[in-house]
C-alpha positions in Angstrom: 15.0 -2.6 7.4 17.4 -5.5 7.6 19.2 -4.3 10.7 18.2 -2.5 13.9 21.0 0.0 13.3 19.8 1.2 9.9 18.1 4.6 9.9 15.3 5.9 7.7 14.6 9.5 6.8 11.6 9.4 9.2 13.5 8.3 12.3 13.5 11.1 14.8 17.0 11.2 16.3 18.2 14.8 16.2 17.8 17.1 19.2 16.8 20.7 18.5 20.3 22.1 18.6 21.5 19.6 16.0 18.5 20.1 13.8 18.9 23.8 14.0 22.5 23.5 13.0 21.8 21.1 10.1 19.0 23.3 8.8 20.9 26.6 9.2 18.5 28.1 11.6 18.3 29.2 15.2 16.6 26.8 17.7 14.1 29.5 18.5 13.1 29.6 14.9 12.4 25.8 14.9 10.2 26.3 18.0 8.3 29.1 16.2 7.8 26.9 13.2 6.4 24.2 15.5 4.0 26.7 17.0 2.5 27.6 13.6 2.4 23.9 12.6 5.0 24.0 9.8 7.2 21.2 11.3 6.0 19.0 14.1 8.9 17.1 15.7 8.3 13.9 17.6 8.7 14.1 21.4 10.6 11.9 23.8 8.8 10.6 27.0 10.5 13.5 28.8 9.1 16.0 26.3 12.3 16.8 24.4 12.0 17.4 20.6 13.4 14.9 18.2 13.7 15.8 14.5 14.1 13.4 11.6 16.1 14.0 8.4 12.7 14.5 6.7 12.0 17.3 9.2 15.4 18.9 8.5 14.8 18.8 4.8 11.4 20.4 5.3 13.0 23.2 7.4 15.5 23.8 4.6 12.6 24.1 2.1 10.7 26.4 4.5 13.8 28.6 4.7 14.2 28.6 0.9 10.6 29.5 0.3 10.7 32.3 2.9 14.0 33.9 1.9 14.3 33.2 -1.8 10.7 33.2 -2.9 9.4 35.8 -0.3 6.5 33.6 0.8 5.0 34.2 4.2 4.6 31.4 6.8 0.9 31.0 6.1 1.7 30.5 2.4 4.5 28.1 3.2 2.1 26.1 5.4 -0.4 25.9 2.6 2.2 24.8 0.1 3.5 22.1 2.4 0.0 20.9 3.1 -0.8 20.7 -0.6 2.5 18.8 -1.3 1.5 16.2 1.4 -1.9 15.8 -0.1 -0.4 15.4 -3.6 2.0 12.7 -2.2 -1.0 10.9 -0.6 -2.9 11.1 -3.9 0.0 9.7 -5.8 0.2 6.8 -3.4 -3.5 6.1 -3.8 -3.2 6.3 -7.6 -0.3 3.8 -7.6 -2.4 1.4 -5.5 -5.3 1.8 -7.8 -3.2 1.3 -10.9 -1.9 -1.9 -9.3 -5.4 -3.1 -8.5 -6.6 -2.3 -12.0 -3.8 -4.3 -13.5 -4.7 -7.3 -11.2 -8.4 -7.0 -12.2 -7.5 -6.8 -15.9 -5.5 -10.0 -15.5 -8.4 -11.7 -13.7 -10.8 -10.5 -16.4 -8.6 -11.9 -19.1 -8.5 -15.2 -17.4 -12.2 -15.2 -16.9 -12.7 -14.4 -20.6 -10.4 -17.3 -21.6 -12.5 -19.7 -19.5 -15.7 -18.3 -21.0 -14.3 -18.7 -24.5 -13.3 -22.3 -23.7 -16.8 -23.1 -22.3 -18.5 -21.5 -25.4 -16.3 -23.6 -27.7 -17.2 -26.7 -25.8 -20.9 -25.9 -26.1 -20.6 -25.3 -29.8 -18.8 -28.6 -30.4 -21.4 -30.4 -28.2 -18.9 -32.8 -26.8 -20.5 -36.0 -25.5 -19.0 -35.5 -22.0 -18.2 -31.8 -21.5 -16.9 -32.4 -17.9 -14.2 -34.7 -19.3 -12.9 -31.9 -21.7 -13.0 -29.2 -19.1 -10.7 -31.1 -16.7 -8.4 -33.4 -18.6 -8.3 -36.8 -17.0 -6.1 -39.6 -18.3 -7.8 -42.8 -19.2 -5.7 -44.7 -16.6 -6.8 -42.4 -13.8 -9.4 -43.8 -11.4 -12.1 -41.4 -10.2 -13.9 -42.0 -6.9 -17.0 -40.1 -6.1 -17.5 -39.2 -2.4 -20.9 -39.4 -0.7 -21.7 -37.9 2.7 -22.0 -40.5 5.5 -25.8 -39.9 5.9 -26.3 -40.6 2.2 -24.3 -43.8 2.4 -26.4 -45.0 5.4 -29.6 -44.3 3.5 -28.4 -46.3 0.5 -27.4 -49.2 2.7 -30.8 -49.3 4.3 -32.5 -49.2 0.9 -30.4 -52.1 -0.5 -31.2 -54.4 2.4 
């Protein structure tokens, strides 16, 4: 969110009377749905219920399934649970697809390097290191030696 005043569908801001009005139900119906676990509103520190827009949309869907489809509350709970599981599975699948795409790109890069190395071996270049990492002829290359190795060489040369 770019501003502290923006709201998401998950922000619990509606008291039970407003949520009941927005969902077209009686507040006691919302309490009953909470008891059976269909919709679980968040609670304030004082224990008051706070519903989000996502909760209100779920309440509307519960009402539709119950009144229009004739599904009992246990069936509705099962449907809502399965929909949540499906959404989670879709999120995991999207993450896995992204990871597979990244791994494919890495594999392609690795194959390109392997092909380049194989080509260098076939051509038997006199100095394969020079062809792996292009170095201009005007570039000076300095080899680093650990301090202990430098001391050992100084002692040997004296």
